[in-house]
C-alpha positions as CSV (number, residue, x, y, z in Angstrom):
1,M,-10.1,16.7,3.4
2,I,-6.6,17.2,4.3
3,F,-5.4,14.0,1.8
4,R,-7.0,15.6,-1.0
5,Q,-4.8,18.8,-0.4
6,W,-1.7,17.0,0.2
7,L,-2.6,15.3,-3.2
8,G,-3.1,18.6,-5.6
9,L,-1.3,18.3,-8.7
10,S,1.0,16.1,-6.9
11,R,3.5,13.1,-7.8
12,L,0.8,10.4,-7.6
13,Q,-1.2,12.1,-10.2
14,Q,2.1,12.8,-12.6
15,G,3.0,9.0,-12.0
16,L,-0.3,8.1,-13.1
17,A,-0.4,10.6,-16.2
18,K,-0.3,7.6,-18.7
19,T,-3.2,5.8,-17.3
20,R,-5.0,9.3,-17.2
21,Q,-4.0,10.0,-21.0
22,G,-5.2,6.4,-21.9
23,V,-8.7,7.2,-20.3
24,D,-9.0,11.1,-20.9
25,R,-10.0,10.9,-24.5
26,L,-12.9,8.5,-23.7
27,F,-14.5,11.2,-21.8
28,G,-15.6,14.0,-23.6
29,R,-18.4,12.0,-25.8
30,R,-22.0,12.5,-25.8
31,V,-22.4,9.1,-27.5
32,V,-21.6,6.0,-25.9
33,D,-21.6,3.1,-27.8
34,E,-20.4,-0.4,-28.1
35,D,-16.6,1.1,-29.5
36,W,-16.6,3.0,-26.4
37,Y,-17.1,0.1,-24.1
38,E,-14.3,-1.7,-25.5
39,E,-12.1,1.4,-25.3
40,F,-13.1,1.5,-21.9
41,E,-12.1,-1.7,-21.0
42,S,-8.5,-1.6,-23.1
43,A,-7.9,1.1,-21.4
44,L,-8.8,-0.5,-17.5
45,L,-6.4,-3.5,-19.2
46,L,-3.4,-1.3,-20.2
47,A,-4.0,0.4,-16.5
48,D,-3.2,-2.9,-15.1
49,A,-6.8,-3.0,-13.5
50,G,-6.7,-7.0,-14.2
51,T,-9.6,-8.9,-16.3
52,A,-11.8,-9.5,-13.8
53,A,-12.0,-5.8,-12.1
54,S,-11.9,-4.5,-15.8
55,L,-15.1,-6.5,-16.7
56,R,-17.0,-5.9,-13.6
57,L,-16.6,-2.0,-13.9
58,V,-17.4,-2.3,-17.7
59,A,-20.4,-4.3,-16.9
60,A,-21.4,-1.5,-13.9
61,M,-20.9,1.7,-16.3
62,R,-23.2,0.0,-18.8
63,Q,-25.8,-0.7,-15.9
64,R,-25.3,3.1,-14.7
65,L,-25.3,4.5,-18.2
66,R,-28.7,2.5,-19.1
67,E,-30.3,3.8,-16.1
68,Q,-29.1,7.3,-16.3
69,P,-28.0,8.2,-19.7
70,I,-26.0,11.1,-20.6
71,R,-28.2,14.0,-21.4
72,A,-27.5,17.0,-23.4
73,D,-27.8,19.2,-20.6
74,D,-25.5,17.1,-18.7
75,P,-22.0,18.7,-17.5
76,A,-18.9,18.3,-19.9
77,D,-17.3,16.0,-17.1
78,A,-20.6,13.9,-16.7
79,L,-19.4,10.8,-18.0
80,A,-16.0,11.3,-15.9
81,M,-17.7,11.7,-13.0
82,R,-19.7,8.8,-13.3
83,A,-16.6,6.4,-13.9
84,R,-14.9,8.0,-11.0
85,A,-17.7,7.4,-9.0
86,L,-17.4,3.4,-10.3
87,V,-13.6,3.6,-9.6
88,A,-14.0,4.8,-6.2
89,E,-16.7,2.5,-5.0
90,A,-14.4,-0.7,-6.5
91,L,-11.7,0.7,-4.6
92,R,-13.5,0.9,-0.8
93,P,-12.7,-2.7,-0.2
94,L,-9.1,-1.4,0.1
95,T,-10.2,1.6,2.7
96,P,-7.9,1.1,6.0
97,P,-9.3,1.0,9.1
98,E,-8.9,4.1,11.6
99,G,-5.6,3.9,13.5
100,L,-3.7,0.7,14.3
101,A,-4.5,-2.3,16.2
102,Q,-4.4,-1.7,19.8
103,A,-2.1,-4.1,22.4
104,E,-2.5,-4.1,26.0
105,D,-2.6,-0.8,28.2
106,G,0.9,0.3,28.6
107,L,2.4,-2.5,25.6
108,P,3.3,-1.4,22.1
109,T,1.4,-1.8,19.0
110,V,4.2,-4.3,16.7
111,V,4.3,-4.1,12.9
112,M,6.0,-6.6,11.2
113,V,7.0,-5.3,7.5
114,V,7.7,-7.6,4.6
115,G,7.9,-7.8,1.1
116,V,10.0,-8.9,-2.1
117,N,13.4,-7.4,-2.8
118,G,13.5,-4.1,-4.0
119,A,10.0,-2.5,-3.2
120,G,11.2,-0.4,-0.8
121,K,10.6,-2.0,2.9
122,T,13.4,-0.3,4.5
123,T,12.8,3.2,3.0
124,T,9.0,2.7,4.1
125,L,10.2,2.2,7.6
126,G,12.1,5.3,7.6
127,K,9.2,7.3,6.4
128,L,6.6,5.6,8.8
129,A,9.0,6.1,11.7
130,H,9.2,10.0,10.8
131,R,5.6,10.1,10.4
132,F,4.4,8.3,14.0
133,D,7.3,10.3,15.7
134,A,5.7,13.5,14.1
135,L,2.4,12.7,15.7
136,G,4.3,12.2,19.1
137,I,4.0,8.6,19.1
138,P,7.0,7.1,20.7
139,T,8.6,4.7,18.1
140,L,11.3,1.7,17.6
141,L,12.6,0.4,14.7
142,A,14.1,-3.2,14.5
143,A,16.7,-4.1,11.4
144,G,15.3,-7.6,11.3
145,D,16.8,-7.8,7.8
146,T,20.2,-9.0,8.5
147,F,20.9,-10.6,5.1
148,R,20.9,-7.4,2.9
149,A,24.2,-5.5,2.6
150,A,23.7,-2.2,4.4
151,A,20.4,-2.7,5.4
152,R,20.8,-2.1,8.8
153,E,23.1,1.0,8.4
154,Q,20.3,2.4,6.0
155,L,17.6,1.5,8.8
156,Q,19.9,3.4,11.2
157,A,20.4,6.8,8.7
158,W,16.4,6.7,8.2
159,G,16.3,6.2,12.1
160,G,18.6,9.1,12.9
161,R,16.7,11.5,10.6
162,S,13.7,11.3,12.8
163,N,15.5,10.8,16.2
164,V,14.1,7.0,16.1
165,E,16.1,4.6,18.1
166,V,16.9,1.5,16.0
167,I,17.7,-2.0,17.7
168,A,20.1,-3.9,15.7
169,S,22.7,-6.7,15.9
170,E,25.1,-7.8,13.3
171,G,25.0,-11.3,12.3
172,A,22.3,-12.2,14.5
173,D,19.2,-14.5,13.8
174,P,16.4,-12.1,12.6
175,A,13.7,-14.1,14.7
176,S,16.1,-12.9,17.7
177,V,16.1,-9.1,16.7
178,A,12.8,-8.8,16.6
179,F,12.5,-10.8,19.9
180,D,14.9,-8.2,21.4
181,A,13.1,-5.2,19.9
182,V,9.6,-6.2,21.4
183,R,11.5,-6.3,24.5
184,A,13.3,-3.2,24.0
185,G,9.8,-1.3,23.2
186,Q,8.0,-2.5,26.5
187,A,11.3,-1.4,28.4
188,R,11.1,1.9,26.7
189,R,7.4,2.5,26.8
190,A,7.3,2.9,22.9
191,G,3.7,3.0,21.4
192,I,4.9,1.3,17.9
193,V,7.3,-0.8,17.3
194,M,8.2,-1.6,14.0
195,V,10.5,-4.4,12.4
196,D,11.9,-5.0,8.9
197,T,12.6,-8.2,7.4
198,A,14.8,-9.4,4.5
199,G,13.3,-9.4,1.0
200,R,12.0,-12.4,-0.1
201,L,10.1,-14.3,-3.1
202,P,6.7,-16.1,-1.8
203,T,8.0,-18.9,-4.0
204,Q,11.1,-19.0,-1.6
205,L,9.4,-21.4,1.0
206,H,12.2,-21.8,3.4
207,L,12.4,-18.1,3.7
208,M,8.4,-17.9,4.0
209,D,8.9,-20.5,6.7
210,E,11.5,-17.9,8.5
211,L,8.9,-15.4,8.4
212,K,6.5,-17.6,10.2
213,K,9.0,-18.2,12.8
214,I,9.4,-14.6,13.1
215,Q,6.0,-13.9,13.7
216,R,5.8,-16.9,16.5
217,T,8.6,-15.3,18.2
218,M,7.5,-11.9,18.3
219,G,4.4,-13.8,20.0
220,K,6.5,-15.2,22.6
221,A,8.0,-11.5,23.7
222,Q,4.1,-9.8,24.1
223,A,0.9,-11.7,23.4
224,G,-0.4,-11.1,20.1
225,A,2.3,-9.3,18.5
226,P,2.8,-8.8,15.8
227,H,-0.7,-6.9,16.1
228,E,-0.2,-5.8,12.1
229,V,1.3,-7.3,9.5
230,W,2.3,-5.3,6.2
231,L,3.1,-6.3,3.0
232,V,5.3,-3.5,1.1
233,V,4.5,-3.6,-2.9
234,D,6.2,-2.1,-5.6
235,G,3.6,-0.2,-7.9
236,G,5.2,-0.7,-10.7
237,T,5.1,-4.7,-10.8
238,G,1.9,-4.9,-12.5
239,Q,-0.3,-8.0,-11.8
240,N,2.5,-9.6,-9.6
241,A,1.4,-7.4,-7.0
242,V,-1.7,-9.5,-6.7
243,V,0.5,-12.7,-6.7
244,Q,2.4,-11.5,-3.7
245,A,-0.6,-10.0,-1.9
246,R,-2.2,-13.3,-2.2
247,A,0.7,-15.3,-1.0
248,F,1.9,-13.3,2.1
249,H,-1.5,-13.2,2.8
250,E,-1.8,-17.0,2.8
251,A,1.2,-17.2,4.8
252,L,1.0,-14.6,7.6
253,G,-2.4,-13.2,7.4
254,L,-1.6,-9.7,6.2
255,T,-3.5,-6.5,7.9
256,G,-2.2,-3.8,5.8
257,L,-0.6,-2.8,2.1
258,V,1.7,-0.2,1.1
259,I,1.7,0.5,-2.4
260,T,5.6,2.4,-3.2
261,K,7.0,4.4,-6.2
262,L,3.5,5.4,-7.6
263,D,5.2,8.5,-8.6
264,G,7.2,6.8,-11.5
265,T,5.9,4.8,-14.5
266,A,3.3,2.7,-12.3
267,K,-0.1,1.8,-13.5
268,G,-2.6,2.8,-10.5
269,G,-5.1,0.5,-12.0
270,V,-3.3,-2.3,-10.2
271,L,-5.2,-1.3,-7.0
272,L,-8.4,-2.0,-8.6
273,A,-6.8,-5.8,-9.5
274,L,-6.1,-6.1,-5.6
275,A,-9.4,-4.8,-4.4
276,E,-10.8,-7.6,-6.9
277,A,-8.3,-10.6,-5.9
278,C,-6.9,-9.9,-2.5
279,P,-8.7,-7.1,-0.9
280,V,-6.4,-6.2,1.9
281,P,-6.5,-2.6,3.5
282,V,-3.9,-0.2,2.1
283,R,-2.4,1.9,4.3
284,F,-0.2,4.3,2.7
285,I,0.6,4.9,-0.9
286,G,4.2,6.4,-1.7
287,V,4.4,9.0,-3.9
288,G,8.1,10.4,-4.0
289,E,11.2,10.3,-2.1
290,A,10.8,12.7,0.6
291,V,9.6,11.5,4.4
292,E,6.6,13.1,3.6
293,D,5.7,11.4,0.5
294,L,3.8,8.7,2.0
295,Q,0.2,9.1,1.9
296,P,-2.6,7.6,3.6
297,F,-4.7,5.7,1.0
298,D,-7.9,7.4,0.2
299,P,-10.3,5.9,-2.5
300,E,-12.1,9.0,-4.0
301,A,-8.5,10.8,-4.2
302,F,-7.0,8.3,-5.8
303,A,-9.9,7.5,-8.4
304,E,-9.7,11.3,-9.0
305,A,-5.9,10.9,-9.7
306,L,-6.4,7.8,-11.6
307,L,-9.1,9.1,-14.1
308,G,-8.4,13.0,-13.7
């Protein structure tokens, strides 16, 4: 699979090295006893998998090994292979659908991008614009973050790198920017219109209400818009990622997640927690700063990077 070739010994594997080191020492054994299961559970918890997902994986591992114990003539990595298969199965609820939601013929697919401050929304939008433009999909960006200093300029810089137009208006209401962008996308026959929004905490109810207003306004510009609502989550935030996903999903009806900064000190087990508590499809994972470092999510490849 191309995705596996992209990953190789990549930044993702490097970023998840701490998690992998925590479990590597468990997989060279031939005898699996209660101490091993306790260590496996601890390793999952330390990787930010969360209590529910960790307990479920340990129980599933017990069942697998009860049904098919490790034998003396099994390959040296037999135990690791069992664990990788279980983790991949646990991650499958996050598998993204093929392609994006489709708008009516001739009209753009509108993607609304949301998240807390510092998660990497604007950078993610720039990388997505590069990806879609490289695929030959006419793309339009909207600088709907009218609050953060230089957010508009940052998005315009990203747009310039990929020759993608950015709809922006200094000091304008975010909903009006979104409305204008959708209409501009229709006029320019864009395939995709992606709308940036200002970062906000899900506890800031008045700002969450503003997101709902932006969402409604897009629907006035084009029936069915936004067709996709993606939450950008910093992979290093641990269990707070689950809290964010639940809150934004309840408010807006998320259709996708983008997990960023997995090339740093992030503990990738948080995706297991998301699969357990809020299984919104993961569209992309960020494994570096370059434009090509935003990669499609694949459960099997991620399990391999997570467990080695």
